[in-house]
N, C-alpha and C positions, 0 to 999 in steps of 0.2 A: 164581044162579050157573049158568053154562053148563056142560055136561059137560066141554068142553075146558078151561075155567078150573079146574074141580074137579080134573081129571087133572093139570094143570100144578102146581097148588098142592100136591097130594099128592106129586108127583115132587120138587118143591123141598124140601118139609118132610121127606120120607122119606129123601132122599139127601143133604140138607145142601148143596145146590148154590147157595145164596144168592149171586147175582151172576154165576153161570156162564152160558154160552150154552145155551139150551134149543132144540134143533132144532124148526123150525116156528114158533117165536115170534120173538123178537128174535134173528135169526140173524146170526152173524158168520162169514163165509166166508173162511178163510185160504187156500183153494185159489186159485191164480192164474188160473183159467180166463178170466174176463172181463177182468181187468186186462191179462193178456198179449195178449189179442185187441185191446184198445184201444191198447196200446203198439205192437203191430205195425202197426195201422192208422195210428197217428201217424207212424211212420217211412216208410210206403209211400205216404202221401198219400191213403189210401182211407177217411178218417174219415166217419162217419155224421152227417148233419145232425141237430141236436138238436131234438126235438119241443118245441112250445110248451106253456105251462101251460094246461091245460084242466080244466073242472069245479071250479074253485077257489071254495069257499064264502066265504072271508074272506081278506083280506090284512092282515097286521100290519106295522107300521113302514114302510109304503109304500102308494102308490096301486097299483092293479093293473098288473102288468108283462107285457110281451110280449118274447120273445127277439128279434124283428125290431127292436125299439127299442133293443136292447143291442148291436147290431152295432158292432164297433170296440172292444168291451170284452172282457176275459176274464171268464168267468162260472163260478163254482163252484156247482153245484146239489147240495144235501145233503138226501137223503131221511132222515127221522128221525121218531120219535114220543117224546113225553116219558116214556112208561111203559116204555121200553126202556133197560136199564142200559148196554148197549153204545153206544147213541146218546148217552146222557148222558155217557159217558166220552169221546166224540169232540168234544163241544161246546166244551170249552176250546181245542182245536186249531183248530176252525173259526172261533171268535171271534177267536183270535190271528191267523189268516190275514186275516180281515176288517180288523182293526186295522192290521196290517203293510202291506197292499197296497191298501186302498181308495182312498188318495190317488194311487195309480199306475194306476188303471183296473180294479181287480178289483171285480166285483159278486158278492156271496154271496147266494144265495137258498135259504133253508131250505124244504123241502116237507114239511110235517107231515102224514103219512099215517097215520091211526090204525088200530090193529088191534082194539081193544076199544071197546065203547060209551062208556065214560066219557071216552075220548080224543077223542070227537067234539065235546065242549063247547068253544066259543070262549073262554069264561071260564077254563077249565082251561088251554087253550093259552096265553092271555095271561098267566096266573099263572106258567106254566113259563118263558115268555120273560123275565119279570121276575126270577124265581129264578135263571136262568142268565146274566143280563146280556146277552141277545141283542138287538142293536140293528139288525141287518141285516134285510132284508125276509123275511117268512115267509108262505108260501101254505098255507092250510088245505085239504088235498086229501081231504075226508071220504069221497068216493065212489071214491077211488083212480083217478080218470081220468088224472091226470098220471103217477102211478105206472105205470099200464098203458101209457100212451103211450111211456114209456121202456123198457118191458119189464122193469121193476125187479122184483127178487125178495127183497131183503134189507133189513133195518134194521141199521145205517145203511148208506148207499151214497152215494158221492160221484162226481159227473160233472164233468169240467173241459171247458168249451166255449171254443174259441178265438175270435178276433176275427171270424172268418167264419161263426160259428154251427155249427161242427163239433165233435162230441165227440171229444176227442183223448186222454182218459184216463178210466178208470172203475175204482173200487175198492169192494168190499163189505167191511163190517165195520170193526173198529178197526185201527189201524196204518197203515203206509205214509205217515206224516206228513211225513217228509223228502222222499220222492219227490213227494208232492202239492205241497209247498212249492217244490221245484226246478222242477216242471212249470209252475207258475204264474209263477215268477220268469222262466223262460226265455221264456214267451209274452209277458210284459210287457216284457222286454228287447228282444224282436224287434220290438216296436211302437214303441220309443223311438228 
């Protein structure tokens, strides 16, 4: 066991935080810093072009994808790892969005970026996909290259990319489910 894992285990056991957010681990950021920046960018037309998927070791439920091939679609990129309770809490919402909007042009791509060594196992990721009923494409980002390309800092984190490949919304952590749904619906309606 690493010193960090021992310290976290002691913190969880000693304080009885089972399921709570532990800073520096599976971080849920309720502070609106990045979502506000993206919302402002969305209204001023100064959205950032979304980085492509890089350094992906495996693709599940799909052939390898490139954002350039998804132009004309609305894309939800969800950074997660199966060992993060906050990520697991968001998965029903992400899978619901996929079911609700996939026939209207939404593409959901999970980017599984592990924090701990056991989360690097493709077999473990595949088991998590089955356990959570995830049918959308998932990229295994074992070396955090896509994570770094996005400048991501938290698990979970959602990025909504418009039909032109621009990031128009970003949220860290749990929550904001209705706003994410409304943003996707608005983008899909603008395209119909």
